[in-house]
N, C-alpha and C positions, 0 to 999 in steps of 0.2 A: 556398406559404409559403417565404420566403427563408431559407436556412440560413446562419447566420453564427455568430460566437463567442458571441453572447448565448444561443444554444441550449445550448451547453456550460455556460454559467453557470447556467442554470435547472436542467440535469441535475445539476450539482454541488450546488446547493441541495437538491434532492431526495435526493441521495446522503448529504449531511451529516446531514439529518434522520433518514434511515434508520439511519445509524451510531449516532446518539445514542439514538433510540427503540428500536433493536434489531429493527425490522421496518418494512415499508412501510405507512404509514398515509395513504391517499389523502385521507380526509376532513380530517385535520389539515393536510396539505400544502395542500389547496385553501383552507382557511380562512386559513392563514398567507399564502398568495399574495394573497388578497383584502385581508387586513390590511395587507400591505406596499404594495399599490396605493393603499389609502385613506390610509396614512401619508404616502406620497410626494405625493399630491394635496394633502394638508393642509400639507406642508412640502417644497416643491420645491427647497430650498436644498441638499439633500444626497441622495446616492444610497442612504445607509444609514438604517435606522430610528433615530429619535432615542432618547435615553436614557430618555425618559419612557414609551416603549412598554412595556406590561405583558406580560412573558413569564413564564409559569408554568413554573418549573423542573420541577415534577412531571409536566408534560405532555410533556416532551421528553427524559426520561431513561429508560433501560431499567430497569424495575422488578426485573429479575432480579439486578442488581448492587446492592451497598451504596451508599447515597447518597454522592455525592462530598464530600470535605472542602471547606471554604469556598474555598480557593484554586483547587482544580480546578473547583468549581462556577462560579467567576467565568469560567474559560476556557470552560466549557460554555455559559454565557450569551453570551459573546463570539462563539462560533461560531454559536449560534442566531440572533443578530442578523444576522450576515453571511449565513447561510442564508436568512433572511427577505428580505433585500435581493436575493439571487439569485433568489428565487421571485416577484419582482414581476411582476404581470400585464402590465405595460407593458414590453416588451423594452428600450425606449430608456432606461428608468430603472434598469435593472439595472447593477451595477458591472461593471467588467472583471475578469478573473482577476488581472491585475496589481494592481488596487486591493484585491482580496480578500487577495492574498498580503501586501501592505503592511499591511493591517489586522489580519492574523492574527499577533499577537505574543503567544504563550502564555508564561505565567509558568513558569519552571523553578526551583523553590526548591533552593538548594544551599548557603546560608550558615546555619550553626547559630546560634541565638540565644545570647547570652552566658550563662554559667553563673552567673547572678546572680538572687537571689530575686525581685527586682522584675520582671524580664523574664518569669520563669516564671509569675508570678501576674497578669501584665498581661492585659487582654482582647484579643480578636482585633482589635477596632476600633482599639486603641491601637497595634498592630503592623502594621496592614494597609498603611500607606503605605510601609513598608520592604520593597520587592520583593526576592524571592529568599530570604526567611527560611524556615528549617525547624526543627523541634524538637518538644518534647512539649507546647507550649502549645496551648490550645484553638483549633481551627480551622486550625492549621498542619500541613503535610505532614511526616511523620517524615523525619529525615535518614538517609542511608545510613551505617550504623555500621561502622567499620573496627576490628576487634579487633587490638590490638598485644600481642605477647608479648615477654617479656624476651629480648634478644639472647643473654645469657649462658646462659640455660636451653636455647635452641635449639642453641647451639654445643656445650654439654655433652652433649646427646642425640645430635647428629649425628656427633661425632668417633668414637665406638666403632663406629658402623655404616658410616662412610665407606668403609673398605676393602672390606667385604662388598658394599656397594651398587655401588662402582666395578667390582668383579669381575663382578657380575651384569649391569651395563650393557654391559661388554665382550662377555660371552657372548651376550646378547640382540642387541646391535648386529651382531655377526658373523653371527648367524643371519639377521637382517633384510637385511643387505647381500647375502648369498647368494640369498635369495628375490627381492630386488629385481632382481638381475642376471638371474635366470631370467625374471621378468616382462618386463623390458626387452627381452631377446632375442625373447620371444614377441610383444611389442607391435611391435617394429621389423619383425618378419617379417610381421605383419598389416598394418601401414601400407604396407610395400613392395608388398603384394599389392593393397590397396584404394586406396592413394593418399590424399591429403588431400581429402576430399569438399567442403570449404568453400572451396576455391580454384578459380579458373577452369581453371587448367592441370591440376588433379588431379581434376576432376569427371568422374564416369562415371555417367550417369543410370541405366543398366541395373543396374549393381551396387548403386547406392544404393537403387533401387526394390526389388530383391530383398532387401536388408538390412532395409528398412522392412517389407516383407511378412512376413519372418521374425520381426522384433522385435515386431510388433503381432499376430502370429498371424493373419495375413490379415485385419487390421482387426477383431479380436474385440472384442466389447462390454466384455470384462474390461479392456481397455487404453484404453477411451474415457474422456477426462477432461473432455469438454464437447461440447455440441451446440447448434447454432443454426439459423437459417432457411436458411443457405447451405451448411452442411456440418457435419461432426463432426471433432473434434480428438482424436488418439490419441497416447499416450506411447510412444516407441520408444527403446530402449537399443541403439545400434549396436555392432558387434563391436569397434570401436576405443575403446569406453567413452563416447562422446559420447551425451548424452541430448537428444533432439530432440522437437519436437511436429509431427506430420504431420497436415495438414488434408486430409480427403477430401470433395470436393464431392458434394452430393446429386445422384442421377440424376433427371432430369426431362425435360420436353419441350425441343425445340431452342431455343425462345425463352427458357425459363428457364435453360438451360445458358449461353446468351449473356450473360444478366444476371448469373449467378453468376460467370462468368469476368471480367466487368468489375469486379465487386465484389472479387474475389480479386486482380486486378491492382492495384486501388486500395490494398488492404491491403499488398501487397508493396512498392508504390511508396512508401507512407508510411513503412514500417519501414526501407526502404533509405535514406531521406532524413534520419531523425531519430535523435538520440543524446542520451539523458538518463538519469541514474541511476535515475529512477522511471518509466521507460518501457521495456517489454520485450515480447518476443513471447510468452513463456510466461505462463500466468496461473493463479491459484487462483480461489476463489470466496468473496467476502465474504458473499454472501447465504447460502451453505451454512453458514458459520460462525455467522451470526446466527440461523439457524433451528434450530440445535442448542443446547440449553440448556447442556450442559457446555462446549462450545467458546465459546459466547457469554460465559460466566462467565470464561473464560480471557482473552478479549479485554476487558481492564479499561479503566477510563477513560483512563489514560495512553496505552495503545496506540490507543484509538479517536481521541483527539485527535491523535496522531501520524499516523494514517492520513489524517485530514482535511488535515493540514498538508502531507503529501507529495503528495497528489493536487492540492492547490492549487498547489504548486511545479511539478508536471508540466504542468498545464494552462496556467499562466502562461507557461511556457517555450514550449509549443506555439503559443500565441496571439501572444506578444510577443518571444520569444527565438529563434525559428526563422524562416528565410527560404527559401521563402515560408511564411506562417503556415499551421498545420494545424488544421482543425476536426474534432473527434471527436463526431459527433452521436448517440452511443450510450453515453454515460457511465452506467454502472449498477453495482450491487454484484456483478453477474455477471462483470465484466470485469477485476478485479484482486484481488490479495492472494496472497502466497506463503506457504510453510509456517511462516515466522518472523513472520508478521503484518506484513510490510512491504508498503506499497502500490506496485503497479506497474501503470500504465495500459497496456491492451493491447486487442486485438481491433479492428484498424483496417479492417475489411472495407468500411465505407462512409465512411471518412475522406475529407476533401476538402482539396486544396491550394488555397489562395486566391492 
């Protein structure tokens, strides 16, 4: 099987459905793939499913979350249609990631409806053509409320306390400056001893290896943050304060070691060549979040839609914005997400430069 960008497109479709559903549903994905192929055969004029295609919202939303409001529901349906196109059984009929990025225009309501009775009593259908509206009307997303306080009241309260607060700041500031000077001297002493490990002229493999062994407690399972077919990844906090991820390859037969080294070199090559705000070496696990009820509830509809959008931008850049193009044939929910629920594509162990 030839590996090209269409493989990533299909994986992106699977990932998008997993984000919306909250789990991996192989049967539903297979049926959507067949449906996309049939739709494309019936109408070859477009790479995307037509508007008449029936997509049941209840089948593609995480039942653990409250049903999305109508504006968010429209975005969910939009992403579902794009995901169906990406799942097309015929690779040649799948859209490119650039086309997906262009088609992924999510509504972000930010304009409050006028404070007029007629607008508040109007139906959603009457307001739906005005994009970006928010407010208390049925079906609209609520606006972000900014509470304003009287400037005079604030000044009246602050003036009597200003002198005391200023004195307190001076005392605390002086204490922090003294502490910072001590930490700076200690840090400079440590850097002088270790050097800058991330520069060629300051690299010392033996010292760095000893630091990693100490930071990971000799690659203890307590510090393991992920494991795959090629090796395990460990979190290490170095003496200079840098947090790094150290990958330890699995021990195996000579032939397997050779294959592991080739895959590892491929990952390092890809990471050294690529720069994008949503592509990074360190990773969290979206699948871990979705499998946990409490964490899945925290990953609300707005955050899930943003995850899909950021992954779209990252893959579009890899395929069309980088020279040479990079194919990542292992896009899955295991390979990205940080602690702030921001999507970062990672794990380039089998990535290919075209």
